[in-house]
C-alpha positions in Angstrom: 2.6 13.0 30.9 0.5 12.2 27.9 -1.9 14.7 26.7 -5.4 13.5 25.6 -7.5 15.5 23.2 -11.1 14.7 24.4 -14.3 15.7 22.8 -14.7 18.3 25.6 -11.8 20.2 24.2 -13.4 20.5 20.7 -15.2 23.5 19.5 -17.8 21.7 17.4 -20.5 19.4 18.8 -20.4 16.7 16.1 -18.3 13.6 15.6 -14.5 13.6 15.5 -13.0 12.3 12.3 -9.3 11.7 12.5 -7.1 11.3 9.3 -3.7 9.7 9.7 -1.6 11.0 6.8 -1.7 14.2 4.7 -1.5 13.1 1.1 -4.1 13.6 -1.7 -6.3 10.8 -0.2 -6.3 12.7 3.1 -7.1 16.1 1.8 -9.7 14.8 -0.6 -11.3 13.0 2.3 -11.1 16.1 4.6 -12.7 18.3 1.8 -15.6 15.8 1.4 -16.1 15.5 5.1 -16.3 19.2 5.6 -19.0 19.4 2.8 -21.1 16.5 4.1 -20.6 17.1 7.9 -20.2 20.8 8.5 -20.8 20.3 12.3 -18.2 17.6 12.8 -14.5 17.9 13.8 -11.8 16.9 11.4 -8.2 16.2 12.5 -5.3 15.6 10.1 -2.1 14.1 11.4 0.9 14.4 9.2 4.5 13.3 9.9 6.1 15.8 7.5 6.9 19.4 8.3 4.9 20.8 5.4 1.2 20.7 4.5 -0.1 18.5 1.7 1.6 18.7 -1.7 1.6 17.1 -5.1 3.9 14.0 -4.5 3.8 13.2 -8.3 5.6 16.5 -8.9 8.6 16.1 -6.5 10.9 15.0 -9.4 9.9 18.1 -11.3 10.7 20.2 -8.2 14.1 18.4 -8.0 14.8 19.4 -11.6 13.7 23.1 -11.1 10.9 22.5 -13.6 8.3 23.8 -11.0 8.7 26.1 -8.1 8.2 25.3 -4.4 5.0 27.3 -4.3 3.7 25.1 -7.2 4.6 21.9 -5.4 3.1 22.9 -2.0 -0.5 22.8 -3.2 -2.2 23.2 0.2 -1.2 26.1 2.4 -2.0 26.2 6.1 -4.8 28.7 5.2 -6.5 25.9 3.2 -6.9 23.9 6.4 -7.9 26.8 8.6 -10.6 28.0 6.1 -12.1 24.5 6.4 -11.7 24.4 10.1 -9.4 21.4 9.9 -7.2 20.7 12.9 -3.7 20.1 11.3 -0.9 18.4 13.2 2.4 18.5 11.4 5.6 16.8 12.3 3.5 14.3 14.2 4.1 10.5 14.0 1.4 8.1 14.9 2.8 5.1 16.9 -0.3 3.1 17.6 -4.1 2.9 17.9 -6.2 1.9 20.8 -9.4 0.7 19.2 -11.2 0.1 22.5 -10.7 3.6 23.8 -10.7 5.0 20.2 -7.5 6.9 20.6 -4.6 7.5 18.3 -1.2 7.5 20.1 1.2 10.0 18.5 4.4 11.8 19.1 4.8 15.4 18.1 8.2 17.1 18.6 9.1 14.6 21.3 5.9 14.9 23.3 3.4 12.1 23.4 -0.3 12.9 22.7 -3.6 10.9 22.5 -6.2 12.0 20.0 -9.7 10.6 20.3 -11.7 9.6 17.2 -15.2 8.5 16.2 -14.0 7.5 12.7 -10.5 7.0 11.6 -9.0 7.2 8.1 -5.6 5.6 7.4 -4.0 7.5 4.5 -0.3 7.0 5.3 0.8 6.0 1.8 4.1 4.0 1.3 7.8 4.3 1.6 10.8 3.3 -0.5 12.1 -0.2 -0.1 15.8 -0.6 1.0 17.7 -3.8 1.1 20.8 -5.0 3.0 22.8 -4.4 -0.2 21.7 -0.8 -0.2 20.6 0.2 3.3 19.2 3.6 4.0 21.8 6.2 4.9 20.7 9.8 5.4 24.1 10.9 4.2 23.9 9.4 0.8 21.6 6.4 0.2 17.9 7.5 0.1 14.7 7.1 -1.8 12.6 9.6 -3.7 9.2 9.6 -2.2 8.5 12.9 -0.4 9.3 16.5 -0.1 12.3 16.0 2.2 13.8 13.5 -0.2 13.5 16.0 -3.1 15.1 18.7 -1.0 18.0 16.5 0.0 18.7 15.4 -3.6 18.4 19.0 -4.7 21.1 19.9 -2.2 23.4 17.1 -3.3 22.8 17.7 -7.1 25.9 19.7 -8.1 27.4 19.7 -11.5 30.1 17.0 -11.9 28.6 14.8 -9.2 27.8 11.1 -9.9 24.7 9.3 -8.8 23.6 5.7 -9.1 19.9 5.1 -9.3 18.8 1.5 -8.5 15.7 0.7 -10.5 14.5 2.0 -13.8 10.9 2.3 -13.0 8.7 5.4 -13.1 10.3 7.2 -10.2 13.8 6.1 -11.0 13.7 7.5 -14.5 12.0 10.7 -13.4 14.6 11.2 -10.7 17.4 10.8 -13.3 15.6 13.3 -15.5 15.6 15.8 -12.6 19.2 15.2 -11.5 20.8 15.7 -14.9 19.3 19.2 -15.1 21.8 20.1 -12.4 24.6 18.5 -14.3 24.8 15.3 -12.3 26.0 12.3 -14.2 23.5 9.4 -13.5 24.0 5.6 -13.9 20.7 3.7 -13.8 20.9 0.0 -12.9 18.0 -2.3 -13.5 17.5 -6.0 -13.0 14.8 -6.3 -15.7 15.4 -6.3 -19.4 13.2 -3.2 -19.8 12.9 0.3 -18.4 9.5 1.3 -17.1 8.7 -2.4 -16.6 5.0 -2.0 -15.9 4.5 0.3 -18.8 6.6 -1.2 -21.7 7.6 -4.1 -23.7 11.1 -4.6 -25.3 10.2 -2.2 -28.2 8.8 0.6 -26.2 11.5 0.2 -23.6 14.2 0.5 -26.3 12.7 3.8 -27.6 12.5 5.3 -24.1 16.0 4.2 -23.2 17.4 5.6 -26.4 15.7 9.0 -25.8 16.9 9.2 -22.3 20.5 8.3 -23.2 20.7 10.9 -25.8 21.7 13.0 -22.8 25.3 12.1 -22.3 24.8 12.4 -18.6 22.5 9.4 -18.4 23.6 5.7 -18.7 21.2 2.9 -18.4 22.4 -0.8 -17.7 19.7 -3.5 -17.8 19.8 -7.1 -16.5 22.1 -6.1 -13.6 21.7 -5.2 -10.0 23.4 -3.8 -6.9 24.4 -6.6 -4.5 26.5 -4.5 -2.1 27.4 -0.9 -1.2 30.1 0.5 1.1 31.4 3.8 2.2 34.3 5.2 0.2 35.6 8.7 1.1 32.7 11.1 0.8 30.7 8.7 -1.4 30.0 5.0 -2.0 31.2 2.0 -4.0 28.5 -0.1 -5.5 29.1 -3.7 -6.3 27.1 -5.1 -9.2 25.7 -8.6 -9.8 28.2 -9.0 -12.7 31.2 -8.3 -10.5 31.8 -4.7 -11.6 32.3 -1.9 -9.0 31.5 1.8 -9.5 31.8 4.9 -7.3 29.0 7.3 -6.8 28.7 10.5 -4.6 25.1 9.4 -3.7 22.7 6.6 -4.4 18.9 6.6 -5.0 16.9 3.5 -4.2 14.0 3.1 -6.5 13.1 -0.6 -6.5 9.6 -0.4 -5.1 7.5 0.7 -2.1 6.0 -0.7 1.0 2.8 0.4 2.6 3.2 2.3 5.9 1.2 0.1 8.2 3.5 -0.6 11.3 1.3 1.5 13.6 -1.7 -0.7 12.8 -0.4 -3.7 14.7 -2.9 -5.2 17.1 -5.8 -3.1 15.8 -7.6 -5.9 14.0 -7.0 -4.2 10.6 -6.2 -7.0 8.1 -3.0 -6.4 6.3 -1.5 -8.6 3.5 1.4 -6.3 2.6 -1.2 -3.6 2.0 -4.4 -2.8 4.0 -7.5 -4.8 3.0 -10.6 -2.7 2.4 -14.1 -3.3 1.1 -15.6 -1.3 -1.7 -16.6 1.4 0.7 -12.9 1.7 1.9 -13.8 0.1 5.3 -11.0 -2.0 6.9 -11.8 -5.1 9.1 -11.7 -2.9 12.2 -14.8 -1.0 13.3 -15.0 2.6 12.0 -11.5 2.5 10.6 -11.1 3.2 6.9 -8.2 3.3 4.5 -7.5 5.1 1.2 -4.6 5.7 -1.1 -1.3 4.0 -1.6 -1.6 2.2 1.8 -4.5 -0.1 0.6 -5.8 -2.2 -2.2 -8.5 -1.2 -4.8 -10.8 -3.1 -7.2 -10.0 -3.5 -10.9 -13.0 -2.0 -12.6 -13.0 -4.7 -15.4 -12.0 -8.0 -13.8 -13.3 -7.2 -10.2 -9.9 -8.5 -8.8 -8.2 -6.7 -6.0 -5.1 -4.9 -7.2 -2.5 -2.4 -6.0 -2.6 0.7 -8.1 -0.8 3.5 -6.3 -1.6 6.4 -8.5 -2.9 9.9 -7.7 -6.5 9.6 -9.1 -7.2 6.4 -7.3 -6.0 7.8 -4.0 -8.2 10.9 -4.4 -11.3 8.9 -5.3 -10.8 6.5 -2.5 -10.4 9.4 -0.1 -13.8 10.8 -1.2 -15.6 7.4 -0.9 -14.1 6.8 2.6 -15.2 10.3 3.7 -18.7 9.8 2.4 -19.1 6.7 4.4 -17.4 8.2 7.5 -20.1 10.9 7.4 -22.9 8.3 7.4 -23.5 7.8 3.7 -23.3 4.4 1.9 -21.1 4.8 -1.1 -19.0 2.3 -3.0 -15.8 2.9 -5.1 -16.4 1.7 -8.7 -12.8 0.6 -9.2 -10.1 1.6 -11.5 -7.6 0.3 -14.1 -3.8 0.8 -14.1 -3.0 3.8 -16.2 0.1 6.1 -16.4 1.8 8.6 -18.7 5.1 10.4 -18.7 7.4 12.1 -21.1 11.2 12.3 -21.5 12.7 14.9 -23.8 9.3 15.3 -25.6 8.9 11.5 -26.1 5.6 10.6 -24.5 4.7 7.1 -23.3 1.4 5.9 -21.9 0.1 2.5 -20.7 -3.5 1.5 -19.9 -4.3 -1.8 -18.4 -1.9 -4.7 -17.8 0.5 -4.3 -20.7 2.4 -7.3 -19.4 -0.6 -9.6 -20.2 0.6 -12.7 -21.8 -0.6 -16.2 -22.9 -1.9 -18.2 -25.8 -5.2 -16.4 -25.6 -3.6 -12.9 -26.1 -3.5 -11.4 -29.6 -1.5 -8.2 -30.3 -2.3 -5.4 -32.8 0.8 -3.3 -33.5 1.6 -0.1 -35.3 5.2 0.8 -35.7 7.0 3.7 -37.4 10.2 5.6 -36.8 8.5 7.9 -34.4 5.4 6.0 -33.1 4.9 2.6 -31.5 1.4 1.5 -30.4 0.4 -1.9 -29.1 -3.1 -3.1 -28.3 -3.5 -6.6 -26.6 -6.7 -8.5 -27.2 -8.3 -11.4 -25.4 -11.0 -13.0 -27.4 -11.1 -10.0 -29.6 -11.6 -7.6 -26.7 -8.9 -5.0 -25.8 -7.3 -5.5 -22.4 -4.4 -3.1 -22.6 -2.9 -0.2 -24.7 0.7 1.0 -24.9 2.0 3.9 -26.9 5.2 5.9 -27.4 5.5 9.0 -29.6 1.9 9.4 -30.1 -0.4 8.9 -27.1 -3.5 10.6 -28.5 -6.5 8.5 -27.9 -5.4 7.0 -24.6 -8.6 8.0 -23.0 -10.6 6.6 -25.9 -8.8 3.3 -25.5 -9.4 3.3 -21.7 -13.1 3.6 -22.4 -13.0 0.7 -24.8 -11.1 -1.5 -22.3 -13.5 -0.6 -19.5 -16.6 -1.1 -21.6 -15.1 -4.2 -23.1 -15.9 -3.1 -26.7 -14.9 -5.7 -29.2 -11.9 -4.5 -31.3 -13.7 -5.0 -34.6 -16.5 -2.8 -33.4 -14.2 -0.2 -31.9 -12.1 0.4 -35.0 -15.3 1.4 -37.0 -16.0 4.2 -34.7 -15.0 7.7 -36.1 -13.2 8.6 -32.9 -11.0 5.5 -33.2 -9.3 6.9 -36.3 -7.1 9.2 -34.2 -5.2 6.0 -33.2 -2.7 4.7 -35.8 -3.1 1.2 -34.4 -6.8 1.2 -35.2 -6.0 1.2 -38.9 -3.8 -1.9 -38.7 -4.7 -5.2 -40.2 -5.2 -8.1 -37.7 
């Protein structure tokens, strides 16, 4: 028999705000809701066994660079202190928008949870393909705490791993695995690593730095077209016809938004959830925030997918403000990321893949530093740097404010950027 949590069961007299998901967008929203609506009820439904944690740190946890206590940022006490009703190990299967109920399963039991407002903060999941299907025994992604724990358990000295995809998560996973003595082969279809952050020059520098560790091998312009079990491991067949054995495989070719439970709700989905600038979906009193939905580019005004931590946190706060009865809009964001490998830092701000006859490049290059600024009609649209990433925040401000490059380089603070001293 299904159990329904009605308002009569709730200790507070206000509205009931239900948050599906337990990531940074969810806890940011819950914190904001509690501040703005102290008399309302807040329910968080998470499908994992642990409370909210820093997803961007799971590869560091894999490599023993941080402790579990550091990773698990929100204890159960955090929720109880804020009077948040936390449901862990609970999977949402559907939503009845007419009766305003969330249908969920917790430890095999079906429950219905009533809502006045609902926030979808379910994030995304790794993509698997027929050529490398998910297999809990040895072909997984690297997206959550469970993934990191599984990989940590498999990561023994002398083991061999194949990572499919040389993006941000793929390279960071390799970085973590080799700290256990695992030999890693990274296979990437593109001609560059960190495809959204680099060009050929920057990619070459990052690749060289990673491969200085003899346990890491990176092969570009190739892909995995088939996998099959072989003993305790797997044989991967590559596009070029070669085959290779691995004890386990990590899929890192992209993510898909977790939206299956939104079917027949009236929520518009085009691969990701469509929201307005107040994080409202197309269904009444249903909001979305984080990696599950789109966001606005702060410069162009275009809708983009920018699945990064600061965006999710900001969207969660905006959604919560509007769920509590305010009227706030999210100003938007710009793609931006930064990472280091063996003390080589790389950062990218804006669309570094921008190309066309109207794009001009200003480049600084030395043995240890590479910086590239792209201009359109004399105005910076992106910044990429390896070796010296000082001034990335200054460049972001210049891009967002659309400051002409000729004006920017005259500013005293611009002098911290080697590229600002280059002739055009």
